[in-house]
C-alpha positions as CSV (number, residue, x, y, z in Angstrom):
1,M,-1.1,-7.6,-8.3
2,N,-1.4,-6.8,-4.6
3,I,2.0,-6.5,-2.9
4,T,2.4,-7.1,0.9
5,K,5.3,-7.8,3.2
6,E,4.6,-11.5,2.9
7,N,5.1,-11.6,-0.9
8,F,7.3,-8.6,-1.5
9,E,10.7,-10.4,-1.6
10,Q,9.5,-13.1,-4.1
11,S,7.7,-10.4,-6.1
12,F,10.6,-8.0,-6.2
13,E,12.3,-9.6,-9.2
14,V,8.9,-9.5,-11.1
15,I,8.6,-5.8,-10.3
16,C,12.1,-5.1,-11.4
17,E,11.7,-7.0,-14.7
18,A,8.5,-5.1,-15.4
19,I,10.2,-1.8,-14.7
20,H,13.2,-2.3,-16.8
21,S,11.3,-3.8,-19.8
22,S,8.6,-1.1,-19.8
23,H,8.2,1.8,-22.3
24,F,6.8,4.0,-19.6
25,I,5.7,3.7,-15.9
26,A,2.7,5.3,-14.2
27,L,2.6,6.2,-10.5
28,D,-0.1,7.0,-8.0
29,T,-0.3,7.2,-4.2
30,E,-2.8,7.2,-1.5
31,F,-2.1,8.9,1.9
32,T,-3.6,9.6,5.3
33,G,-4.4,13.3,4.8
34,L,-4.2,16.5,2.9
35,R,-4.2,19.5,5.3
36,L,-3.4,19.9,9.0
37,P,-5.7,22.0,11.2
38,G,-4.8,25.7,11.0
39,A,-2.7,25.2,7.8
40,A,-3.0,27.8,5.1
41,R,-5.4,27.0,2.2
42,E,-4.9,27.2,-1.5
43,K,-5.8,30.5,-3.1
44,M,-6.1,31.8,-6.6
45,M,-3.3,34.3,-6.1
46,D,-0.8,31.9,-4.6
47,S,2.7,31.9,-6.1
48,V,4.3,28.6,-7.2
49,Q,6.5,28.8,-4.1
50,A,3.4,29.1,-1.9
51,R,1.8,26.0,-3.4
52,Y,5.1,24.2,-3.1
53,D,5.2,25.1,0.6
54,L,1.6,23.9,1.2
55,A,2.3,20.6,-0.5
56,K,5.6,20.2,1.3
57,G,3.9,20.8,4.7
58,S,1.2,18.2,3.9
59,C,3.7,15.5,2.7
60,S,6.0,15.9,5.7
61,Q,3.1,15.4,8.2
62,F,0.9,12.7,6.5
63,M,1.8,9.1,5.6
64,L,1.6,7.0,2.5
65,T,-0.8,4.1,2.7
66,Q,-0.5,2.7,-0.9
67,Y,1.9,3.2,-3.7
68,G,0.7,2.2,-7.1
69,I,3.0,1.3,-10.0
70,C,1.8,0.3,-13.5
71,C,4.4,-0.6,-16.1
72,F,3.3,-0.3,-19.7
73,R,4.9,-1.9,-22.7
74,Y,4.1,-2.1,-26.4
75,D,4.2,-5.6,-27.7
76,D,3.3,-6.0,-31.4
77,E,1.7,-2.5,-31.1
78,R,-0.6,-3.7,-28.3
79,L,-0.2,-1.8,-25.1
80,E,0.2,-4.2,-22.1
81,A,-0.1,-3.1,-18.5
82,R,1.4,-4.7,-15.4
83,P,-0.1,-3.0,-12.3
84,F,1.2,-3.4,-8.8
85,N,-0.8,-2.2,-5.8
86,C,1.6,-1.9,-2.8
87,F,0.6,-1.3,0.8
88,V,3.5,0.6,2.5
89,V,4.3,1.3,6.1
90,P,7.4,3.0,7.7
91,S,9.9,0.6,9.2
92,T,10.8,0.6,12.9
93,Y,14.1,-1.1,12.4
94,H,16.9,-0.2,14.8
95,G,15.2,2.8,16.4
96,S,13.5,4.2,13.3
97,D,10.1,5.4,14.4
98,R,8.2,7.9,12.2
99,V,5.3,9.9,13.7
100,Y,2.6,10.9,11.3
101,S,-0.9,12.4,11.2
102,C,-4.2,11.2,9.9
103,Q,-7.0,13.5,8.7
104,A,-10.5,12.2,9.5
105,S,-12.0,13.2,6.1
106,S,-9.2,11.5,4.2
107,M,-9.5,8.3,6.3
108,D,-13.3,8.4,5.7
109,F,-12.6,8.8,2.0
110,L,-10.4,5.8,1.9
111,S,-12.9,3.7,3.9
112,K,-15.7,4.6,1.5
113,H,-13.6,3.4,-1.4
114,G,-12.9,0.0,0.1
115,F,-9.4,0.6,1.6
116,D,-8.3,-2.3,3.7
117,F,-6.8,-0.7,6.8
118,Q,-6.0,-4.1,8.4
119,A,-3.9,-5.1,5.4
120,W,-2.1,-1.8,5.5
121,A,-1.2,-1.9,9.2
122,S,-0.5,-5.6,9.5
123,H,0.8,-6.5,6.0
124,G,2.3,-3.3,4.6
125,V,5.8,-3.5,3.1
126,P,8.2,-1.6,5.4
127,F,10.5,1.1,4.0
128,L,13.3,3.4,5.1
129,S,14.3,6.5,3.2
130,R,17.9,6.9,2.0
131,A,18.5,9.4,4.9
132,E,17.1,7.0,7.5
133,E,19.2,4.2,6.0
134,E,22.3,6.3,6.4
135,V,21.5,7.0,10.1
136,V,20.8,3.3,10.8
137,E,23.9,2.1,9.0
138,G,26.0,4.7,10.8
139,K,24.8,3.3,14.1
140,L,25.6,-0.3,13.0
141,R,29.1,0.6,11.9
142,R,29.9,2.5,15.1
143,R,28.8,-0.6,17.0
144,W,31.0,-2.8,14.7
145,E,34.0,-0.5,15.4
146,W,33.3,-0.9,19.2
147,E,33.1,-4.6,18.8
148,A,36.4,-4.7,16.9
149,T,38.0,-2.7,19.7
150,V,36.6,-5.1,22.3
151,A,37.8,-8.1,20.2
152,A,41.3,-6.7,20.1
153,E,41.3,-6.3,23.9
154,R,40.0,-9.9,24.2
155,K,42.8,-11.1,22.0
156,E,45.3,-9.5,24.3
157,A,43.6,-11.0,27.3
158,V,43.6,-14.5,25.7
159,A,47.3,-14.2,25.0
160,A,48.0,-13.1,28.5
161,K,46.0,-16.1,29.9
162,A,47.8,-18.5,27.6
163,K,51.1,-17.1,28.7
164,A,50.1,-17.4,32.4
165,A,48.8,-20.9,31.9
166,K,52.0,-21.9,30.2
167,A,54.1,-20.5,33.0
168,A,51.9,-22.2,35.6
169,T,52.3,-25.5,33.8
170,A,56.1,-25.1,33.7
171,A,56.2,-24.2,37.4
172,A,54.1,-27.2,38.3
173,A,56.4,-29.4,36.3
174,E,59.3,-28.1,38.2
175,G,57.5,-28.6,41.5
176,E,57.3,-24.8,42.2
177,G,53.5,-24.8,42.6
178,D,50.7,-27.0,43.6
179,G,49.6,-27.5,40.0
180,G,46.2,-26.1,40.8
181,A,46.9,-22.5,39.8
182,T,44.3,-21.0,37.4
183,T,43.7,-17.7,35.7
184,A,40.1,-18.3,34.9
185,E,38.2,-15.2,35.2
186,G,35.1,-15.2,37.4
187,P,31.9,-13.7,36.1
188,V,31.4,-10.0,36.2
189,H,28.8,-9.2,38.9
190,T,28.4,-5.5,38.2
191,A,27.0,-3.9,35.0
192,R,28.2,-0.6,33.6
193,D,25.4,1.2,35.2
194,G,26.2,-0.2,38.6
195,T,23.5,-2.9,38.6
196,T,24.6,-6.2,40.3
197,I,23.2,-9.7,39.8
198,E,22.1,-9.8,43.4
199,S,20.1,-6.5,43.0
200,L,18.0,-8.0,40.2
201,Q,14.5,-9.1,40.8
202,E,13.1,-12.5,39.8
203,P,12.8,-13.8,37.2
204,E,15.7,-11.7,35.8
205,K,18.1,-12.9,38.5
206,G,17.4,-16.5,37.8
207,M,17.6,-16.0,34.1
208,V,21.1,-14.4,34.4
209,K,22.4,-17.1,36.8
210,G,21.0,-19.8,34.6
211,A,22.8,-18.4,31.6
212,L,26.1,-18.2,33.5
213,K,25.7,-21.9,34.4
214,K,25.2,-22.7,30.7
215,V,28.4,-20.8,30.0
216,E,30.4,-22.9,32.5
217,A,29.0,-26.1,31.1
218,L,29.7,-25.0,27.5
219,L,33.3,-24.1,28.3
220,A,33.9,-27.4,30.0
221,E,32.3,-29.3,27.1
222,S,34.3,-27.4,24.5
223,S,37.7,-28.3,26.1
224,S,36.9,-31.7,27.5
225,G,39.5,-33.4,25.3
226,D,42.9,-32.6,24.1
227,K,41.5,-30.7,21.1
228,Y,39.3,-27.6,21.4
229,V,35.9,-28.0,19.8
230,Q,33.6,-25.0,19.2
231,K,30.3,-25.4,21.0
232,S,27.1,-23.2,21.1
233,V,23.8,-23.0,22.9
234,K,20.7,-21.1,22.0
235,L,18.9,-19.1,24.6
236,E,15.2,-18.6,24.8
237,P,13.6,-15.5,23.1
238,M,14.1,-12.3,25.1
239,N,13.0,-8.7,25.1
240,G,15.3,-5.7,24.9
241,R,15.8,-5.4,28.6
242,Q,16.7,-9.1,29.0
243,R,19.1,-9.0,26.1
244,W,20.9,-6.0,27.7
245,L,21.3,-8.1,30.9
246,M,22.8,-10.9,28.9
247,Y,25.4,-8.7,27.3
248,E,26.2,-7.0,30.6
249,F,26.5,-10.1,32.9
250,V,27.0,-13.0,30.5
251,G,28.8,-11.6,27.5
252,S,31.3,-9.8,29.6
253,S,31.9,-12.7,32.0
254,T,34.7,-14.2,30.0
255,A,36.7,-13.7,26.8
256,D,36.0,-17.4,25.9
257,I,32.5,-16.9,24.6
258,K,30.7,-14.8,22.0
259,L,27.2,-13.7,22.6
260,S,25.0,-12.7,19.6
261,N,21.4,-12.0,18.6
262,L,19.5,-14.3,16.3
263,P,16.8,-13.2,13.9
264,G,13.4,-12.5,15.5
265,P,11.1,-9.8,16.5
266,A,12.4,-7.1,18.8
267,H,10.1,-8.1,21.7
268,A,11.1,-11.8,21.5
269,R,14.5,-12.2,19.9
270,P,16.5,-15.4,20.7
271,M,20.3,-15.2,21.5
272,E,23.2,-17.6,21.0
273,I,26.3,-18.3,23.0
274,R,29.3,-19.7,21.2
275,T,32.7,-20.7,22.6
276,V,35.9,-19.3,21.1
277,C,39.3,-20.9,21.4
278,R,41.0,-20.1,24.7
279,D,44.4,-21.5,24.2
280,D,45.5,-20.1,20.8
281,P,45.3,-16.3,20.5
282,E,45.4,-16.4,16.7
283,K,42.7,-19.1,16.5
284,H,40.6,-17.1,19.1
285,A,40.9,-13.9,16.9
286,E,40.1,-15.8,13.8
287,E,36.9,-17.3,15.2
288,E,35.8,-14.0,16.7
289,A,36.3,-12.3,13.4
290,K,34.3,-15.0,11.6
291,L,31.5,-14.6,14.2
292,R,31.5,-10.8,13.8
293,A,31.4,-11.1,10.0
294,E,28.4,-13.4,10.2
295,E,26.6,-11.1,12.6
296,Q,27.3,-8.1,10.5
297,A,26.0,-9.9,7.4
298,R,22.9,-10.7,9.3
299,Q,22.4,-7.1,10.4
300,L,23.0,-5.9,6.8
301,G,20.3,-8.4,5.6
302,D,17.9,-7.0,8.3
303,L,18.7,-3.5,7.1
304,R,18.1,-4.4,3.5
305,R,14.7,-5.9,4.4
306,A,13.9,-2.7,6.4
307,V,14.7,-0.6,3.4
308,G,11.9,-2.6,1.8
309,F,9.8,-0.9,-0.8
310,R,12.3,1.9,-1.3
311,R,14.3,-0.5,-3.4
312,V,11.4,-0.4,-5.9
313,V,11.7,3.4,-6.1
314,D,15.4,3.1,-6.5
315,E,14.9,0.7,-9.5
316,I,12.4,3.2,-11.1
317,S,14.9,6.0,-10.7
318,K,17.8,3.8,-12.0
319,A,15.8,2.6,-15.0
320,G,15.4,6.2,-16.4
321,K,12.1,5.3,-18.1
322,P,9.5,8.0,-18.7
323,V,7.4,8.3,-15.5
324,I,3.7,9.4,-15.6
325,C,1.7,10.9,-12.8
326,H,-1.6,12.7,-12.6
327,N,-1.8,16.0,-10.9
328,G,1.3,14.7,-9.3
329,L,3.0,17.3,-7.1
330,L,1.8,15.6,-3.9
331,D,2.7,12.1,-5.3
332,L,6.2,13.2,-6.1
333,L,6.8,15.1,-2.9
334,H,5.6,12.2,-0.9
335,T,7.9,10.0,-2.9
336,H,10.9,12.2,-1.9
337,D,9.9,12.6,1.7
338,K,9.3,8.8,2.3
339,F,12.0,7.3,0.1
340,V,14.8,9.9,-0.2
341,G,14.7,12.3,2.7
342,P,13.2,15.5,4.0
343,I,11.8,17.8,1.3
344,P,14.0,20.8,0.7
345,A,12.5,24.1,2.0
346,D,13.4,26.1,-1.1
347,M,11.4,25.2,-4.2
348,D,14.3,25.4,-6.6
349,D,16.2,22.9,-4.5
350,G,13.2,20.7,-4.3
351,T,12.5,20.7,-8.0
352,R,16.2,19.8,-8.7
353,A,15.9,16.9,-6.2
354,L,12.8,15.6,-7.9
355,H,14.4,15.9,-11.3
356,S,17.4,14.0,-10.1
357,L,15.1,11.2,-8.8
358,L,12.9,11.1,-11.9
359,P,14.6,12.9,-14.8
360,R,11.9,12.1,-17.4
361,L,8.5,13.0,-16.0
362,F,5.1,13.7,-17.6
363,D,1.8,14.6,-15.9
364,S,-1.2,13.1,-17.7
365,K,-3.3,16.1,-16.8
366,V,-0.9,18.4,-18.6
367,V,-0.7,16.1,-21.7
368,M,-4.5,15.8,-21.8
369,A,-4.8,19.6,-21.7
370,K,-2.5,19.9,-24.6
371,A,-4.4,17.2,-26.5
372,M,-7.6,19.2,-25.8
373,A,-6.0,22.3,-27.1
374,A,-5.1,20.4,-30.3
375,G,-8.7,19.4,-30.8
376,M,-9.3,16.3,-28.7
377,K,-12.8,16.6,-27.3
378,L,-12.2,15.3,-23.8
379,P,-14.9,16.7,-21.5
380,R,-12.5,17.0,-18.5
381,T,-9.1,15.9,-17.3
382,V,-10.4,14.1,-14.2
383,L,-8.8,10.7,-14.4
384,G,-11.8,8.3,-14.1
385,E,-14.1,10.5,-16.3
386,A,-11.5,10.9,-19.0
387,H,-10.8,7.1,-19.2
388,Q,-14.5,6.3,-19.4
389,W,-15.0,8.9,-22.1
390,L,-12.2,7.5,-24.1
391,R,-13.6,3.9,-23.9
392,E,-17.0,5.2,-25.1
393,K,-15.6,7.5,-27.8
394,Y,-13.2,4.9,-29.2
395,P,-14.8,1.5,-28.8
396,A,-13.2,-1.6,-30.2
397,P,-13.8,-1.6,-34.0
398,P,-15.8,-4.5,-35.5
399,P,-13.9,-7.1,-37.6
400,P,-13.9,-6.6,-41.3
401,P,-16.6,-8.5,-43.3
402,T,-15.9,-11.9,-44.6
403,Q,-16.1,-12.5,-48.3
404,E,-19.5,-14.2,-47.9
405,E,-20.8,-11.4,-45.6
406,G,-19.6,-8.8,-48.0
407,A,-21.2,-10.5,-51.0
408,E,-24.6,-10.7,-49.2
409,A,-24.3,-7.0,-48.2
410,G,-23.1,-5.9,-51.6
411,V,-19.8,-4.8,-50.1
412,E,-16.5,-5.2,-51.9
413,P,-14.2,-6.8,-49.2
414,A,-10.9,-6.2,-51.1
415,E,-8.3,-4.1,-49.3
416,G,-8.5,-0.4,-50.4
417,A,-12.1,-0.6,-51.4
418,A,-14.2,2.5,-50.6
419,E,-16.3,1.9,-47.4
420,K,-18.6,4.0,-45.3
421,V,-17.9,4.6,-41.6
422,Q,-20.5,6.4,-39.6
423,Q,-19.3,9.4,-37.6
424,V,-19.7,9.3,-33.8
425,D,-21.9,12.4,-33.7
426,G,-24.4,10.7,-36.1
427,T,-23.8,13.0,-39.0
428,A,-23.4,11.8,-42.6
429,A,-20.8,9.1,-43.2
430,V,-17.6,10.0,-45.0
431,A,-16.0,7.8,-47.7
432,I,-12.7,6.2,-46.8
433,S,-10.6,4.7,-49.5
434,G,-7.1,3.2,-49.0
435,G,-6.7,5.2,-45.8
436,E,-7.8,8.6,-47.3
437,A,-10.3,10.6,-45.3
438,N,-12.1,13.8,-46.6
439,G,-9.9,13.7,-49.6
440,E,-6.6,13.8,-47.6
441,S,-4.1,11.0,-47.2
442,K,-3.2,10.6,-43.5
443,T,-0.6,8.7,-41.6
444,N,-1.8,6.6,-38.7
445,G,-0.9,9.3,-36.2
446,E,-2.6,12.0,-38.2
447,A,-5.7,9.9,-38.7
448,A,-5.8,9.3,-35.0
449,A,-5.5,13.0,-34.2
450,A,-8.2,13.8,-36.8
451,A,-10.5,11.2,-35.2
452,A,-9.9,12.7,-31.8
453,A,-11.0,16.1,-33.2
454,G,-14.1,14.5,-34.7
455,A,-12.9,14.9,-38.3
456,G,-11.8,11.4,-39.0
457,P,-13.4,8.0,-39.2
458,Q,-14.8,6.8,-35.9
459,L,-16.9,3.8,-34.8
460,E,-19.5,3.8,-32.1
461,A,-20.5,0.7,-30.1
462,G,-23.7,-0.7,-31.7
463,A,-23.5,1.5,-34.8
464,E,-24.2,-0.2,-38.0
465,A,-21.2,0.4,-40.1
466,T,-18.9,-1.5,-42.4
467,A,-15.2,-0.9,-42.8
468,S,-12.5,-2.1,-45.1
469,K,-9.8,-4.3,-43.5
470,R,-7.3,-1.4,-43.8
471,D,-9.7,1.0,-42.0
472,V,-10.4,-1.4,-39.2
473,E,-6.8,-2.1,-38.7
474,A,-6.0,1.6,-38.6
475,L,-8.6,2.2,-35.9
476,E,-7.5,-0.9,-34.0
477,R,-3.9,0.3,-34.1
478,A,-5.0,3.7,-32.8
479,R,-6.8,2.2,-29.9
480,R,-4.0,-0.3,-29.2
481,G,-1.8,2.8,-28.7
482,W,-3.6,3.6,-25.5
483,D,-6.2,1.0,-24.4
484,A,-3.9,-1.3,-22.4
485,V,-4.8,-4.9,-21.8
486,L,-3.6,-6.5,-18.5
487,A,-0.6,-8.7,-19.1
488,P,-0.8,-12.5,-18.4
489,G,-0.7,-13.0,-14.6
490,F,-2.0,-9.5,-13.9
491,E,-5.7,-10.0,-14.9
492,E,-7.2,-11.3,-11.7
493,R,-7.5,-8.1,-9.6
494,Y,-8.9,-5.8,-12.2
495,K,-10.5,-8.2,-14.7
496,D,-14.1,-7.2,-13.7
497,G,-13.4,-3.5,-13.8
498,G,-11.5,-1.0,-11.7
499,R,-11.2,0.0,-8.1
500,E,-11.1,3.8,-8.3
501,H,-8.8,5.3,-5.6
502,E,-6.8,2.2,-5.2
503,A,-3.3,3.2,-6.1
504,G,-2.5,0.4,-8.5
505,F,-5.7,0.9,-10.5
506,D,-5.3,4.7,-10.6
507,A,-1.8,4.2,-11.9
508,Y,-3.3,2.0,-14.6
509,L,-5.8,4.8,-15.5
510,T,-3.0,7.4,-15.5
511,G,-0.9,5.5,-18.0
512,C,-3.9,4.8,-20.3
513,C,-5.0,8.5,-20.3
514,F,-1.4,9.6,-21.0
515,A,-1.1,7.1,-23.9
516,A,-4.5,8.2,-25.4
517,A,-3.7,11.9,-25.1
518,A,-0.2,11.3,-26.7
519,T,-1.1,8.9,-29.5
520,V,-4.7,9.8,-30.3
521,G,-4.8,13.4,-29.2
522,L,-1.3,14.6,-30.3
523,G,-0.6,12.1,-33.0
524,V,2.6,10.7,-31.4
525,G,3.6,7.4,-33.0
526,L,4.3,4.2,-31.1
527,D,7.8,4.1,-32.5
528,E,8.5,7.5,-31.0
529,L,7.3,6.4,-27.6
530,K,9.5,3.3,-27.8
531,R,12.5,5.3,-28.8
532,M,11.9,7.7,-25.9
533,A,11.9,4.8,-23.5
534,S,15.2,3.7,-24.8
535,G,16.8,7.1,-24.1
536,G,15.9,8.7,-27.4
537,E,14.6,12.2,-28.0
538,T,11.2,13.2,-26.6
539,P,8.6,13.5,-29.4
540,A,8.1,17.1,-30.4
541,A,4.4,17.0,-29.5
542,L,5.3,16.0,-25.9
543,S,8.5,18.2,-25.4
544,S,6.6,21.1,-23.9
545,A,4.8,18.8,-21.4
546,Q,8.0,17.1,-20.1
547,N,8.9,17.8,-16.5
548,V,5.9,20.0,-16.0
549,L,3.5,19.6,-13.1
550,P,0.1,21.4,-13.0
551,L,-1.3,23.6,-10.3
552,C,-5.1,23.8,-10.1
553,K,-7.0,27.0,-9.9
554,V,-4.1,29.4,-9.7
555,V,-3.9,32.7,-11.5
556,G,-1.9,32.7,-14.6
557,G,-1.9,29.0,-15.1
558,Q,1.3,28.7,-13.2
559,Q,3.1,25.4,-13.2
560,V,5.9,23.6,-11.4
561,C,8.8,23.0,-13.7
562,L,11.6,20.4,-13.1
563,P,14.4,21.1,-12.4
564,G,13.3,24.7,-12.2
565,P,13.1,27.6,-11.9
566,A,9.4,28.2,-12.5
567,P,8.9,30.6,-15.5
568,K,7.5,34.0,-14.7
569,V,3.8,34.0,-15.7
570,D,2.0,36.6,-17.8
571,L,-0.6,38.3,-15.6
572,S,-1.7,40.9,-18.1
573,R,-5.1,39.4,-18.7
574,Y,-6.1,39.4,-15.0
575,V,-7.7,42.1,-12.8
576,H,-8.1,41.9,-9.0
577,V,-11.7,42.8,-8.1
578,S,-12.8,43.6,-4.5
579,G,-15.1,45.9,-2.4
580,F,-18.5,44.6,-3.5
581,P,-21.2,43.5,-1.0
582,S,-20.7,40.0,0.5
583,A,-24.2,39.0,-0.8
584,A,-23.2,39.5,-4.4
585,R,-23.4,36.5,-6.8
586,T,-21.2,35.6,-9.7
587,D,-23.6,36.9,-12.4
588,A,-23.9,40.3,-10.6
589,V,-20.1,40.7,-10.5
590,L,-19.6,39.5,-14.1
591,A,-22.4,41.6,-15.6
592,P,-20.6,45.0,-15.5
593,I,-17.3,43.4,-16.5
594,R,-18.7,41.6,-19.5
595,A,-20.5,44.8,-20.6
596,V,-17.1,46.4,-21.3
597,D,-15.9,46.0,-25.0
598,G,-13.4,43.2,-25.3
599,C,-14.5,41.6,-22.0
600,G,-17.5,39.7,-23.2
601,D,-15.9,36.2,-22.5
602,S,-14.5,37.1,-19.1
603,W,-14.6,34.8,-16.1
604,F,-14.6,35.5,-12.4
605,H,-12.8,33.4,-9.8
606,W,-13.8,33.8,-6.2
607,M,-11.2,34.2,-3.5
608,D,-13.6,35.0,-0.6
609,D,-16.9,36.7,0.0
610,T,-15.8,40.2,-1.2
611,S,-13.0,39.6,-3.6
612,G,-11.8,37.6,-6.6
613,V,-9.9,37.7,-9.9
614,A,-11.4,38.6,-13.3
615,D,-9.9,36.7,-16.2
616,C,-10.4,39.0,-19.2
617,T,-9.0,36.4,-21.6
618,S,-6.6,38.9,-23.1
619,A,-4.3,41.8,-22.0
620,E,-6.4,44.2,-24.2
621,G,-9.5,43.2,-22.4
622,A,-7.9,43.8,-19.0
623,E,-6.7,47.2,-20.2
624,A,-10.2,48.1,-21.4
625,L,-11.7,47.0,-18.1
626,L,-9.3,49.1,-16.1
627,R,-10.0,52.2,-18.3
628,A,-13.8,51.6,-17.9
629,A,-13.4,51.3,-14.1
630,A,-11.3,54.5,-13.9
631,A,-13.9,56.3,-15.9
632,A,-16.7,55.0,-13.6
633,A,-14.7,56.1,-10.6
634,D,-14.3,59.6,-12.1
635,A,-18.0,59.8,-12.8
636,A,-18.8,58.7,-9.3
637,A,-16.5,61.3,-7.8
638,D,-18.0,64.1,-10.0
639,A,-21.5,63.0,-8.9
640,S,-20.4,63.0,-5.3
641,A,-18.9,66.4,-5.5
642,A,-22.0,67.8,-7.2
643,A,-24.2,66.4,-4.4
644,S,-21.7,67.6,-1.7
645,G,-21.7,64.1,-0.4
646,T,-19.1,61.6,0.2
647,L,-19.2,58.3,-1.7
648,A,-19.1,55.6,0.8
649,A,-16.8,52.7,0.1
650,G,-18.8,50.2,-2.0
651,G,-22.0,52.4,-1.7
652,G,-24.2,54.3,-4.0
653,A,-24.1,58.0,-4.6
654,N,-26.2,58.7,-1.5
655,G,-24.0,56.5,0.7
656,E,-26.3,53.5,0.8
657,E,-24.8,50.1,0.2
658,A,-24.8,48.9,-3.5
659,D,-27.5,46.5,-4.6
660,P,-25.8,43.1,-4.6
661,C,-27.9,42.0,-7.6
662,R,-27.3,45.1,-9.7
663,L,-23.6,46.1,-9.4
664,S,-21.7,48.6,-11.5
665,L,-18.0,49.1,-12.0
666,G,-18.3,52.0,-9.6
667,D,-19.4,49.6,-6.8
668,M,-16.1,47.7,-7.1
669,K,-12.4,48.3,-6.7
670,L,-10.4,47.0,-9.6
671,V,-6.6,46.7,-9.5
672,R,-4.1,45.6,-12.2
673,M,-2.7,42.2,-11.3
674,D,1.1,42.0,-10.9
675,H,3.6,39.7,-9.4
676,A,3.7,41.6,-6.2
677,L,0.3,40.2,-5.4
678,L,1.6,36.6,-5.9
679,N,3.4,36.7,-2.5
680,G,2.9,33.2,-1.4
681,G,-0.2,33.9,0.7
682,V,-2.1,36.7,-1.0
683,S,-1.8,38.9,2.2
684,S,-1.5,42.0,0.0
685,A,-4.8,41.2,-1.7
686,P,-7.8,42.0,0.4
687,G,-10.1,39.3,1.9
688,A,-8.0,36.2,1.4
689,E,-9.1,34.4,4.6
690,G,-11.5,31.5,5.1
691,Q,-11.4,29.9,1.7
692,E,-12.3,26.3,1.4
693,G,-9.8,24.0,-0.3
694,G,-9.6,20.4,-1.6
695,E,-7.3,18.0,-3.3
696,G,-5.5,19.9,-6.0
697,T,-8.3,22.5,-6.2
698,T,-9.4,25.7,-4.6
699,R,-13.1,25.9,-3.8
700,G,-15.0,29.1,-3.5
701,A,-17.0,30.1,-0.4
702,K,-19.3,27.6,1.1
703,R,-22.3,29.6,-0.1
704,P,-23.2,28.8,-3.7
705,R,-21.7,31.3,-6.1
706,R,-23.1,30.4,-9.5
707,S,-26.2,32.1,-10.8
């Protein structure tokens, strides 16, 4: 469902109902950029605080364009999805005016994926953060206090006029005056800044004089009989300057009228003049108070509309449901910056603020990684690829054979009969009887986890296989645990497939991948997910993934933990490598490292042209590598001394530069990794400049590195 400012108010109750009735909610955002010119880039040796600082800087400068919400609910063990794709723009109400940046590559990316910039700019739902709302409401309340003070002064003026009029009437009755005395106040001809009506230019002068004539006629009409009758007149739409003139020259001309704004755009907002009782001070005060209350209610309504989409975020926070994101640090910090207030500078304060906003958070990337570690054969955790793989790996099972079809095929259709189900990898079929696979009785969750690991019954689209009713139902239940159908009323937008990188659809994919990793990959039961949504305990298989956000390509697999602090990572398996020629390739750097006993499975992560980090996969491997490097350095020193030469940095025994295709440990400088190197910018590690980066990743140098 596409949400714009035109349908937001009527859709708000639908969104709220979907949020509060859901079992979990998935979020995704799209925004105008990732990195400002000159900003630091992600590096392998960044600390968690450094990555937080980079994300904070990005979110404070760029603007959200879409906010995707998908509410998931299990109905009769079938997962239903209600996706909402919301265009959002900052509100300009009452002086709010955010300034934000756009990055050309990000805007090009959005354009190539069909983003509707016109819909965003013209029809986006406005929003104010909580901090901005407090500022605006403070301005309104100060104005209301000033108006109340002015009203009290007017009440005194009305009482004085009434007293003077009564005295004049009594004097006239006694023949002490000519009966024509009046205390009517003439119009104010000078504004507070010294401007006079006569100094105004046309058409402003004519507009003010015309309004004053309307006031005179209105006052005469309201007191034409013995009884006062309230009258009003509507003025034509005016801009801000014209409304200021009305307040200065017309609203202040007499205490017998009340001037107020009517709903309308700031550049063309109409105004209304109402009369208030002149002869009865109490009646006058009562009418003014009523008018002020009406105006304040209107302004609060305007403020509520300006808060706009933030009301949805408030509902999500209030509901307390599990919230799912994918690689979600930027999504969450944007959520805080746009809907709560400025992101705290200190990471611990920031993680506490995020935890307070969304106390039960899961990242589908983390959950999928845990499912892969448990045996689920996902190729990658990239959202679209993972979802496509899941649909191909676990297609909808065929219906069980009818009695006639079973008789023709020689298959016993009775429940619990042994049937053959072909494995996805094409190997020999396994016999299933009464839910038993490979001689073991399995629960639905266990069977699903076994299927994910390739050890249980699986069906492939187009494969010729028969299955008992129980087997088909078990597989169907497993798929129902993750493969969400669009709920009635939500089918239209995505019925023919997805729109990748549209926030609403990506939120849908995020929730599906989370559900698949949890139910199929980790064996979490649907009842467990339902209980968690109702405030129950987090399933044991998911507990270590709760409130954890991943950081991509960072040494030690560091993560952001809510509410913090981030745990200290074990760096014992990593070695910092530098000093080799800039022309060296990955295979040349890895060859001498992998030649060391215990380092045969090592990997190398580039930082720049002449340095990187070796992942030795174990602390023992790293120790072995450092010992081998020290021995190589001693051998090189002995050879140098024997030749009475000096070993050039990075050079061979005769001082020439090392062959970039045939490196040895003696051609490189190896240093034990420790937390001192994780300093938020890797300035203490050599050669950290000029690294290319991307969304949630750190790329190597522009020149290809792989052999």
